[in-house]
Phi, psi and omega in degrees: 000323179292317177298321178297320179295323179293318178291327175295323176295324177295319178296319178298322177294323177297321179287329182278342184299313178297325179292318179295328179290340180268353181287147178290151179284153179249145176230142180243126175266111182266122180262116181276151175296153182297327181296320179291322179295316180292330179291327182271356178286138181293146180285158180294134181285140177288158179295149180294160181295133180092351179256138178289149178295145181277127178249134180255119178297148178292142180090004179288131180292157181293330180296324179291327178290324182282342183285126181290148180272174180292328179295325177296321179295320182288329181277350180292142181288152178291143181295144180287155180290125182295141179251130180292127180291148178285138179291123181293146177288132183286131178258005183296319180300315180292323178295319179295320179296318179296319180294320180295317179296318178296319181296320179297315178297319179295320179295319179297315180295318179293322177297318177298320179294318179293322178296317178297319179295319178295323178295318178294323177298321178293321179296317178294323182294324182272358177280157182251147178297151179276131179242008180286122185294323181295318179293321179294322177293318178297321180296319178295321180292318181292319179298322177293322179293329179272358178076027180280143182290328180216162180275124178297162178293138174253125180238153176246115181282171181265004181233176181270030180291152179291166179301145182212141173262134184210169176094107178284320184264321176237085185295148179209165175234126184251134181242156174287164181299333183278004184293332180295335181268002180290158171298152184299321181294319180293322180294317179293323178296318178295319177296318180297320181294311183289322175295330177299323176299320181289319181294321183279353181073029183293331182296317179291322179294322179292323176295320177295324178294320178294324176294320177296322177294325178292323180285326184245040186297332177287348184267112180294337180291333176293317178293324177296318179296320179294320179294317179292328177298316178296318182295314181290334174295319177296318180295321180295321178290326173298321177296325176298320178297317183290324179290342178283354176119001180280152177275141183296320182293319178295317181295321178297320178295322178295321179294320179295317178297321179294320179295323178292321182288331183254025182280068177262154178299000000 
């Protein structure tokens, strides 16, 4: 669960990076104390050798002191010849090409995500509600143990796919048709695992990870973070099953048996 939280923070940082790049910059005006400013001011230069010291009559106004003399004008260096600046090479064509390529990749990734979401919606639509009393009782007991406010919908799919939690707005857990014949311990372990995904909010986190991959599709580390997020979510839900009192060896045997029963192409 801790590793999953760290990968979720990485996904959140990926999503926040474009927003942070659009924020306006801040500037701070630091006002130094007068003592520090006077300390850093250069001291008055002594008169050059051979020149008499300059004496300022008392009562001379400050404007007269600040006004440059004719000798200062004559001693000033002649202005340098202006050099025409080189015209900078325009980077707009390459920037436009990069933006177009990034937009095409993002559209492809988002389209793939929408197609996957639509396929799952069709699978849920064609599934039938579960009417097995034993499964419904187990679901109510597991939901109460996890502190859920209500029992999620139990659906029976039309294929031998393994149990899956789905639905962002109306969450549900779908089981294969043979789930009613499973041993009670295996059925409760599967319910505990899938309900754990709903309690932990893994469905929303996985959707956010896919969105981050669409925004950062050229970055392989974004895809790596999304894959590790899914893997650690499964491990965290397995830990929920074990903390509920199940033995690790029994649970591992149940997972192997489930993988063999649902080994469809």
